[in-house]
N, C-alpha and C positions, 0 to 999 in steps of 0.2 A: 653299509650305510654311510660311513665316512668317505669311502672312495667315491661314491656317487655324488656326494656333496662337493668334493673338490673337482670332480669331473665337470659338473655343471656350472661351477663358479668361474668368474673371470680371473685369469692369471695375470695380475698386475705386475708381478715380478718379471714374467716373460715379456710383457709389453715394454717395461722400462729397461730391460737388459741391454738392448742395442744402444740406448742413449747413455746408460751408466758405463757401459764398456768403452764408449768413446768420450769419456769426460775430459780427456786432454784437449780434444777439439773444441769443446765448449769453453774451456779456460782460455785457450789460445785465441779463439774468436772473440771472447769477451774483452781480453786485453787489447787486441787490435781495434775493436770497436771503441773502447774507451780512449785509446790514443787518437783515433779519428775524431771523437767528440771533443777532446781537448784542443785538437788542431782547429776544428770549426770555431770553437769559442775564442781561441787565440787570435784567429785572423778574421773574425766577423767584426763588423763595425758596431760598437755598442750604441744603444739608444737610451735616452734618459726621459723620464716623465716630468713634464712641466705642467703646472696647474695654476689657476687663478679663480677668484670668486668675486662676483659683483651682485649688487641688488638692483633690480629694476624698480625705478621710482615712477609712480603715477603723477600726473600733473597736479593733483591735490596735495602732494607732499613735496613737490619739487621746489616750492617757494613758500615756506610757512609764513613769511612776513606779509603775504598778500591775502591772509585769511579774511581780512575785512572786506575784500572785494569779491568774495565768492558769489555774492548775489548778482554779480554782473554776468555770470555764466561765460566767462572768458576762457577758462582753463578746462577745456574739454579734452579728454584723453583720446588720442588718435592712434588706433592700433595698440592699445595698452595691454593686450593680452600677452602673457609671458612667452607663450609659444610663438606668437607672431614676432616678438622681439628677438627670439632665438633665430628665426629664419632671416630676419633683417641683418643681425650681426654676422651670421655665417654665410651671407649671400656672396655670390661670385663677384659682384661689383665692389663690395667692401674689402674682400681679400685682394682683389686686383690693386686697389689703392695702397694696401699695406705692402704688397710686393714691389710696387713702384717706389714707395717711400724708402724701403730698406735695400732696394736694388738686388733682390734675391734671384732675379733672372740672370745675373752675372756671378759666376762662381770661379774661384781659383782653387785648384786641386793639386796637392803635392803628390807626385807619382812615386810609389814605392815598389820594392821588388815583389811583394805579395799583396799588400793592402795599401790603398790610396787614402790620403787624409784631406778632408775638406777644410780649407783655411777660411775663417770668417772674421775673427777679431783682429788679428794682426798679420795680414799677408805681407810678404816681403816687397811687393810692388803694387801699384795701382794701375788700373786699366781705364783709360778715358776715351770715350767715343765722341767723335766730332760730328757724326751723322745725327739728324733729328731723332727725337725719341720715337716718333711714329715709325721709323725704320728699325731702330734698335729693338724696340719692344716686340717686333714680329720676326726677328732674325733667329735662325737656328745655325750656330756656327761653333767650331772648336779651333783653338790655337794651342800650339805646344811651345812652351818657353823653356829655355835652358840658360841659367845664369852662368856667365863666364867670368866677369870681373865686376868691380863696383860701378863701372861705367858702361859696360856692354852686355848684351844678351844675344841669344840666337832664337829664332822662331821658325816654325813650320806650320803649314795648314793641316798636315797629316802627320801621324806619329813617325812613320818611316820614310817620309818624303825628304828631299834635300832642304837643308836649313840655310837661313840667311842671317848674317850678323848685323846688329844695329846698336846704336848708342841709345841710352835712356833719354827720353824726351824727344826723340826724333819720330816724326810722323811716318806711318807706313799704311799701305792700303790693304784691306781685306774685303771679303764678300759682305761684311757688316758695315763697310764704310771705312773712313780713315780712323786710325787708332793711335793713341800715344800712351806709352808705358813709362812710368816714372817710379823710382825707388821710394819706399815708404819710410823715409827718415831713419834708416837703420843700416848698419854695416852688413854688406852682402858677402864679405870675405869668407865667413864660415859656411855660407850656403853655395859656394862656388861648385858648379857641376850638377847641382840639383835640378831636377826636371819638374815642370808644372804644366798643368792643362787648364786653359781658360775656356769655359763654356758659356755661350750666350744662348739662352732658350727663350721662346716666345712667352710673353707675360701670361697669356691665357693658359698655356700648358702648365706653367708653374703654379698658377692660382688654382687650377683644377686639382693638381696633385696635393696641395696643402688643404684644399677644401675637403678632401677625403680623409686627411689625417687629423683635422681639428674636430674634436668632439665637444659639443655644447649641449648641456642637459640641465634639467631642473634638479636641485638637490633633493627636494622632497615634494610630494604632491601638495598642490595649493600653496606653494612657496614662491616668493618673489626673488629668491636667491638662485642664481644659476652658476654652474661650474663650467670652466673652459679648460680642456685638457689637450695636450699635444705631446707626441713622442718625437724627439729629434736627436740626431747624433751630436749636435753642439748645443749644450744647455743655454748659453747666452743667446744664440739665435732663436731658440724656442721662446725664451723670455721676451725678446724684442718683438717677435711676431704677435704673441698674445697681448702684450701691453699696447702695441700700436693698433691691434684690432679693436680693443676696448676704447682707446683714445679716438680712433677714427669714427667709431660708432657714436660716441658722444658728440663729437664735432658735427657730424651730419645731422643729429637730432637738433642741436642748437641752431644750425643754419636753416633747417626746415621751419622752426618756430619764428626766426627772424624774417624769413621770406614772407610768411603769412602776415606777420605784423606790419611789414613794409607795405604790402599790397593793401592792407586795411587802412593804414594811415593815408595813403595816396587817395583812396576813395573818399575818406572823410574830409580831407582838405579840399577836394574838388567841390563837395557838397557845401562846405562852409563858405567857400568863395561865392557861390551862387546865392545862398540864403542871406549872406551879409549884405549883398546889394538890395535884396527885397526888404530887409529890415531897415536899411537906411532910407529907402523910399517911403516906408510907412511912417517912420519917425518924422520925416520931413513933412508929410501930409498932415500929421497931427499938429506939428508946430505951425504950419501955414494956416490951418483951420482956426486954431485958437488965437493966433495973432490977428487974423483978418476980422474976426468977430469980437475981439476983445474979451474973450472968455478967460476968467482966472480959475473958477471952480464950478463944478456941476453937482447939484443936490443928489443925494443918494436915492435910488429907487426904493420902492417898498421892499421890505424883507422877503416877502414871498416871491416877487418877481426876480429879485436878485439871487435868491437861493436856487430857484429853478433854472434861471438863466446860467448861473455859474456851473451848476451840475451838468447841464446839457452842453455848455461850452467846453467843459473839461473833457467830456466824453468825445465831443467832436474833434477837439485838438488831438487827443490820443489816436483816434481813428485816422485823422488826416496825416499825422506823423507816420503811422504804420503804412498808410496808403502811399505816401510819398517815397518812403524807403523801399517798399515792395516794388513800386514802379521803376525806381532807379535801378534796383537789382535786376529787374526783368529786362530793362534795356541793356544792361551790361552782358547778361547771359545771351540775349538774342543777337547782339552785335559782336560778340567775341569771335575772333578768328583763331583757330588752333585750340590749344588746351593750356591757356594761361591760368594762373592762380586767381581765385575769386575772393572778394572781400569776406572776411569772417567776423562774427560778433558785431554786426552793424546795428543790432537792436531789434531784429524781427522777433516777434513773439512765437512764431510757429516753430516748434522743436524739430519737425521733419525737415524743414529747409535748412536749419542750422546743422543737423547731423549729415544731411546730404552734401552740404557745402564742405564740411570737414573731410568727408570721405573723398570728395572730388579733388580737394587740394592735396590729400595724401597720395592719391594715384598720380596726379599731375607731377608732384615732386619725384616720385619713383620713376615716372616716364622720362623726366628730365635727366636723372642720374644715369639711367640705362642708355640714353642717347649719347652720352659722353664716350662710351666704349662700343657702341653698336650703331645700327641705322634703323630707319622706320619700318624696314621689311622684316625685322626680327620678329619671330612668332610671339615672343613675350610682349613686345611693344604693340603689336597688332591686337593682342588680347586686351592690353591696357586701353588702347584706343576704343575698343568696343565697349569696355566698361565705362569709360569717360563719356562716350556718346549716350549710353543708357542713363547715366547719372544726370547729364545735361537735359535730356528729354524729361526725366522725372522732375528735375528742378523747374523747368519751364512750365510743366503741368501744374506743379504746386504753386508757383508764383502767379500763374493765371487765375487759379482758384482763389488764392488769397487776395489778389487785386480785385477780383469781382466781388468777393464777400465784403472787403473793406469799402469798395465803392457803394455797395448797397447800404452798408452801415452809415457811411458819411451822408448819403442822401436822406436816410431816415432821420438822422440826428439834425440835419439841416432843416428838414420840414418841421421837426419838433421845435427847433430853435426859432423858426419863423413864426410859429404860433405864439410862442412866448413874447417874441419881439413885437408882434402885433398889439399886444397889450401895453408893451413898454412905449411903443410909438405914439401912444396918446400923450406922452410927455412932450415938452417943448422940442421943436425941431433941432435946435442946436445941441440939446442934450443927447438926442437920438443920433445925430450925425457924429458927434464926438465919440459916443460909445461904439459906433461901428468902426471908427478908426482905431480905437483902443483895443477892441477885440482882435482886429487884424494884426495890430502891433504885438499883442500878447502871444498870438499863435506863432507868428514868425520868430519872436524872441525865444519862445519855449523850444522850438525846433533848433534854433541856433545854439542855445545853451546845452541842449541834449547832445548835439554833435561835438561841441567843445569837450564835453565830459567823455564821450567815446574816444576822442582823439587822445586825451590824457591816458585813458585806459590802454589804448593801443601802444602808447609810448612806454607805459609801465611794463606791458608784456614784452616789448622789444628789449627793454633794459634788464629785465629779470629772466631772460631766456636761460634755462639751466639744463644740464645734461639729463639724459633719461635714466642714467644708472649711477650708482655709487660703488666705488671700488672697495671691496671688503679685504681682499688679499691680492696684492699685485702678483704678477707671475713669479713663481718660485719653483725651485727644484724639489719635487715631491720626495725623492729618495736619492741619496748620494750614490747608491749602487744602480747600475744600468738595469732597465727593465727588459732589455733585449741585447744579446741573447740570454735566455733564462738558463743559467748553468745547471741547476738540478734537473730540469726537464730534459735538456739536451743530453746530459750524461745518462739519464735514465732511459731515454729513447734509444741512444746508441747501445746501451747495455742490453736492452731488449732485442735490438737488432743483432747484437753479437750472439745472443742465444737462439734467435729465430733462424739465422743462416745455417748453422750446423744441424739444428733440429729439422729444418726443411729438407736439407740434403739427406739426412739419415732417414727421415720419414719417406721421402721419395724413393730412396734406395730400397727400404723395406717394402714399400707399396708395390714397386715394380719387380721385386725379387721373386723368382720362381724356381730357385735352386734349393737343394738340400744342403744344410750346413753342419748338422750334428745329429746325434742319436735322438735327441728330444724331438726335433722337427720331423724326423722320419717316422718315429713311433706314432705321431698324430695321424699318419696315413695308413700304416700297416695294420692297425687294429690288433687282432689276436696273433698275427704273425710276429714272432719275436725278432728284435734287433739285438744280436748277440754281443756286439762290441763296436767301438769306434776307435779307429787307428789315427794317431796324430800325424801331422805333416812332418816330414823329415827333410833335412837339407840335402843338397846334392852331394856334399862331401861326406855324409854319413854312409856307413855300410848298409847295403840293401838287405843283407842277411844278419839276423840277430846272433849274438855269440852266446856261448855257454855262460850261465850265471850273470848275464848282462842285466843291468838295472835301469836301462833307459826307459823313457815313457813308452816307446814302441814295444820294447820287450815286455813291459808290464801289461800293456794293453793286449798283446798276443796271449799272455798267460790267462788274462780274463776271458779272452775268446776261447781258449782251450777248455777252461773250466765250464763255461756256459755250453760249449759244444758237447762236452761229455754229459752234461745234465740233460740235454735234449736227446742224446743218443742212448741214454741209460735204459729206457723202456724196451729196446730191442736186443739187449745183451743176453737175454735168456733164450733167445732163438738158437737154432742149430747152426746158424752162420757165425763164423768167427770174426772176420775183419769188418771194419766199417768203411764203406765207400763214401767219400765226401766229394761232391762236385763243387767247384768254385767257378762261378760265371759272373757276367755283368751285362749291362744293356748294350754298350758300345765299347770299342777299344779305348784304352787310355784311362780306365777307371781304377786300375790297380789290382785286377784279379790275379795276375801272375805273381805280383809281389805278395799278396795274401797267401796264395797257395804255397809259394816257396818258403815263406817264413812260418806258415802253419806246420809244414813238414818238419822244420827245424825245431819248433817249440814242442811238438809231440816227441821228437827224437830225444829231447832233453830228459824225458821221463823214462828213458830206456825202453821205449816201445819200438817195435819194428815198423818202419814207415816206408811206404813206396809213393813216390811223386811221379805222376804220369802227365806228360804234356799232350793233352787231347785237342789242343787248338792247332790242328794240322794245316790250317790255311795261313796263320800268322804266328808261328812258334816264337816264344819268348823265354822258355825255361832255360835255355842255354846261356842267356845273359846273366842269370843269377848263379848258376852252377858251372862256372868256368873261370879260368884265369887264376888270380890270387885268392879268390874266395874258397876254392876247394882243391883237394888233392885226389886225383883218381887212384883208386886202389887197384893195382895191377893183378888181375886174376885171369889166367890163361883161358879159362873156360867161359868167360863172360864178356860179350860185346867187344870183341877185338876190333871190329870195323866201325864202331860208333853207329850201330844200327838203331833205328827208332821204331815208333808205333806204326807208322805207315809201312815200313819194311815188313813188320810182323803181319799186318793185315793183307799185304799183297803176296808175300812168300809163305805158302803153307808149310814149307819144309822147316822154317825157323821155329825154334822153341822160345818160350818166354824168357828163359835164362839168358838167351843170346842177345836180348835187347835191353837187359837191365845193366845199368852202370852204377856200381857202388861208389859212393862219394864220401870223403871225409871233409866235412865243411865245419870249420871252427871247432874241431875236436868232436863233432857229432857225426854218427854214421847214418847216412841217408841213401836209399836206393832210388835211382832216377831213371825213368824211361823217357827219353827225348822224343820229340814229335816226329823226327825223321824227315825224309825228303818230302817236299810239298807235292801232293799227287794232283792229277787233272780231275779226278772224280772223288773228292773227299766224302761227300754225302753217301755215295754208294759203298765206300769202304767201311764207313762207320755202321752201316746197316747190316753188314755181313755177320756170319756166325763166328768169325775169328774174334770179334769184339766180345761176344758173350763168353767164349772160351777164356779170353784173357782175364776178365773180371772173376770168373768162377775159379780160376787157378790161383790168382793173387790173393783172393779173399781168404784162402786157407793158410797162406804163408805169412801174411802181414796183419798187424793190429789195425793200422790205419792206411787206407789208400786215398791219397789226395789227388784229385783229377782236375787239371787246369783245362777248362773247356772254352769253346768259342763264345762270343757275345750272342745272346739270344735274339736281339733286335736286328742283327746284321745278317746272320745265317741261321739255318735250321739245324746245324750239326748237333748242338747240345740237346735239342728236343728229341733227336733220333736215338740218343743213348741215355736219356734221363731216367728211364725205367730201371737202370742198374744202380742208381744212387740211393743210399740210405738217407743222406742229408744233402740239401742244395744250399750252398752259401752264395747269396746274391750280393755282389759287391757294388756299392754306390760310392761316388766320389763327391766330397763336400765342395760346393762352389761350381760343380760341373753338371752333375745329374739333376735334371729338371724334375719338379714335383709330379708333373703329369705322367712322367715315364714310369713311375712306380705302379701305375694302374696296369701296365702290361704284365709284369711278373705275377701280380696278384690275380689277374684274370687267368693266366696259365695255371697257377696253383689251384684255383677254383675249378678249372676244367680237368685237373688231374694230370697235367703235363709236366709239372715240376713237383717232385716228391720232397717232403720234408723241408719246405722252403723256410729260410731265415735270412736276415739281412745283416750286412756289415757296412759301416760308414767309414770310408778311407779318406786320408788327407785332411783331417779336421785341424783347424787352427787351434793353438793353445787357448786362446780367449774364448773359443766356442765349445770346448770340451764340456760335455754335460755330465750331470750326476757326480760320481766319484772322480772323474777326470779332472775337474776343476780344483780338487784338493791335491793333485799330483800323484802320478803313478810311482814315482821313486820314493816310496815310504822309507824313511830312515836315512836317505841320502842327503847329505849336507850341501846346500846350495847357497853360495855367498850372495847377499843382496847387492844391488847395484850401487848403493851408497856406502858400502863397506869396501874400502880399497884393499 
């Protein structure tokens, strides 16, 4: 029950093992990433947050001292919505004016080895252009200046181009026109040899850059307070930009109000001049009438006629005044060429005409400002022209309607007044004539006084023109620490990158890995077929054959292999056959089967067993490499293998006996009998299929406890399969990092088909870090190994 539970669960330890095993790479990568992060922070240009706050003021609060004149309807808010004012303040035109005022299209940059510094407050020299602003403002040019002495400098148009030496104050020519460079009232001795770059950029390009960087927003919903924020590398430059942006916005608002007041005053003065002449004529007529007839006083008409006449006369006067003003306004609108400002607050009672006039003046002012930096073909100006034409048509329609209505009203009141006068005309002729003159005099005088009042109101408006905003906080440094680069975020990002890089490499390696690496990875594929042992990787300088009582990792792993092999061979020991025939094979050459076979013979010999090692790989024999030279001493026996005969000699020559091909060896104090492969035959498969092979195994089984047979690779040739029936156990050797996982399907298929008897696996050449199960605790139990930190 427990085993099934663990078999079905996800092995997190196995998943994490490749990453934990390579923890040093994670540490190294993290350290390198943090160093890179510090370098980025060190050599990045810091930016600081600059902020300011203003309050948008409506016209009703812009001049509290004029509260008594609110009934005159003079102070109408034009575009008073906060969002509209935000758009006006952050407009391209407004920012262009700020750029011009501060000269931000001209920069002096100190060139450094790694990072350049922008000089704003105190540059070592000044650059003066003799060309008109219209040329400089649209120039894109760079100059490279090198300070030589207090009086001379070198300049070049490109960084690596030839330089020319000039004295300060001397004019020289550039693509941007004539330029004069003068020192900025400071000693240049300490700056000798320093290099600078002077850049001249188009005003519009600089304005568009800052328009994207300036953020204007409402502090809270339904609030009149707005916040202006800017991030800049030079705090003082950011403060100057925001302060000048607010100042320029207020100045434009004041100029707009004064322009409307001037236009209104001019209109009223023209009307006063005309009416003054009419009033003088009426006064002269009354004087002449009374003097010619000797009239000193006229009796008062009856109360009824006077009251009715006075009421009708007052209504007629009001209607006449409104008709006269509407007619004058109509003439101005109809005769206007272009889009000039219209008189505002002239006294018309119609609110739609007043609001339309205010909107018309607002658009006309905006069109005028845009024309200063553009032309009439600009899509924005064309759109404004269309809106102005629509407003003008609407105003003409409204004035026509008002004029017609007022005309009808005047006619109606005149008729009514005529009926009243018909009753009054029964009075003496002189009294009637004088009253006519008086009425005309009163009408003209009332209009005259009304226009005088409006002129005073217009002058008050002109004198009290106030900004649209109140500064709550001038531009200030929001935080003494730079907002960019953000140190914690950058370091955290680089740290994450430092972990991601090795993680990605290991993940990709594991994802693409199709090789066997240790016993654990092989057991996942073999199922019920046992993996008897895993042999560690050995260095080239180490001995290939294990020695007696050796306690190396290889020796201990071979002892584990011997123990496990005895365990799987135990069930057949009760049979009549004495010796155990063990085949050692692999998929392809180079996987270590000969190493395993040779050392397995040595490890069995350590237990005082009689062991015979047969080199059955007659196509590519390798046994001689292990049992030759300094590794072994041949035991001289006159009756055995005098001529170094081998297996192929026995299979070919039927006269040879088995004892003639056995070579007794003393390898590291261990006695091992070896049968070499012999000469390489032309027909190895046919030799292995012969009866002599059967005779060999039948004979040696009776004389030896273990017969270790080094056979040919099964995926390359069929030699091993031809003799596999003689084996009691087949050890299939795989090599870590070389044998592919899909290759294991081949021996498993052969075992299922009965072609490989007693199949079991061995993993060879396993790295120390990949040794599974007990291997990771060390095979050299009891052997003292000094740690690397203990010298």
